[in-house]
MARVEXGU-173919 format. One record per residue (C-alpha): chain; residue number from 1; x, y, z. Coordinates in steps of 0.2 Angstrom, whole numbers, always signed. Each point is the difference from the previous one (the first is absolute). Example, Ala and Ser with C-alpha at 12.3 -4.5 7.8 and 13.67 -1.06 7.14 Angstrom:
residues 2
A 1 +62 -22 +39
A 2 +6 +17 -3
END
This chain:
residues 81
A 1 +609 +372 +362
A 2 -13 +7 -12
A 3 -6 -10 -15
A 4 +7 +13 -12
A 5 +18 -1 +8
A 6 -1 -19 -1
A 7 -5 +1 -19
A 8 +14 +13 -4
A 9 +13 -11 +9
A 10 -6 -16 -8
A 11 +1 +9 -17
A 12 +18 +5 +3
A 13 +5 -18 +3
A 14 -4 -16 -9
A 15 -18 -3 -4
A 16 -6 -18 +2
A 17 -11 -10 -10
A 18 -14 +0 +13
A 19 +2 +19 +3
A 20 -3 +4 -19
A 21 -15 -13 -1
A 22 -8 +9 +15
A 23 +3 +17 -8
A 24 -7 -6 -16
A 25 -16 -6 +9
A 26 +3 -18 -5
A 27 +0 -7 +18
A 28 -4 +6 +17
A 29 +12 +2 +15
A 30 -7 -16 +8
A 31 +2 -10 -16
A 32 +19 +5 +0
A 33 +2 -4 +18
A 34 -8 -17 -3
A 35 +11 -4 -15
A 36 +16 +6 +9
A 37 -5 -11 +15
A 38 -2 -15 -12
A 39 +17 +4 -8
A 40 +9 +0 +17
A 41 -9 -15 +7
A 42 +5 -10 -16
A 43 +18 +6 +2
A 44 +1 -4 +18
A 45 -7 -18 -4
A 46 +14 -2 -12
A 47 -12 +0 -15
A 48 +5 +7 -17
A 49 +0 +19 +0
A 50 -15 +7 -10
A 51 +0 +17 -6
A 52 -14 +12 +7
A 53 -8 +2 -17
A 54 -2 -19 -2
A 55 -8 -1 +17
A 56 -12 +15 -4
A 57 -4 -8 -17
A 58 -4 -17 +8
A 59 -11 +8 +13
A 60 -9 +8 -15
A 61 +4 +17 +8
A 62 +9 +6 -16
A 63 -1 -5 -18
A 64 +14 -2 -12
A 65 -2 +17 -8
A 66 +1 +8 +17
A 67 +16 -9 +4
A 68 +7 +5 -16
A 69 -4 +18 +3
A 70 +8 +0 +17
A 71 +16 -9 -7
A 72 +1 +12 -14
A 73 +0 +15 +12
A 74 +13 -8 +11
A 75 +11 -4 -15
A 76 -4 +16 -10
A 77 +5 +11 +15
A 78 +17 -10 +2
A 79 -5 -2 +18
A 80 +13 -5 +13
A 81 +15 +2 -11
END
């Protein structure tokens, strides 16, 4: 499947925090994969669920302003209603 087709499909459905952060150029794909892995590992270990933005912030891969931009985009578009 081409990148363009994947992008169009993902835009039709619910964009996720990480997807928007990558599109804005705030993080890399590898950083998102690492943060998601951390999130899953913590969940499997029975630890308290941490939001992706929290993990990215604590890793110093995103700052609070960038997180706010992504959240405003998610909320402003009324995504996933």
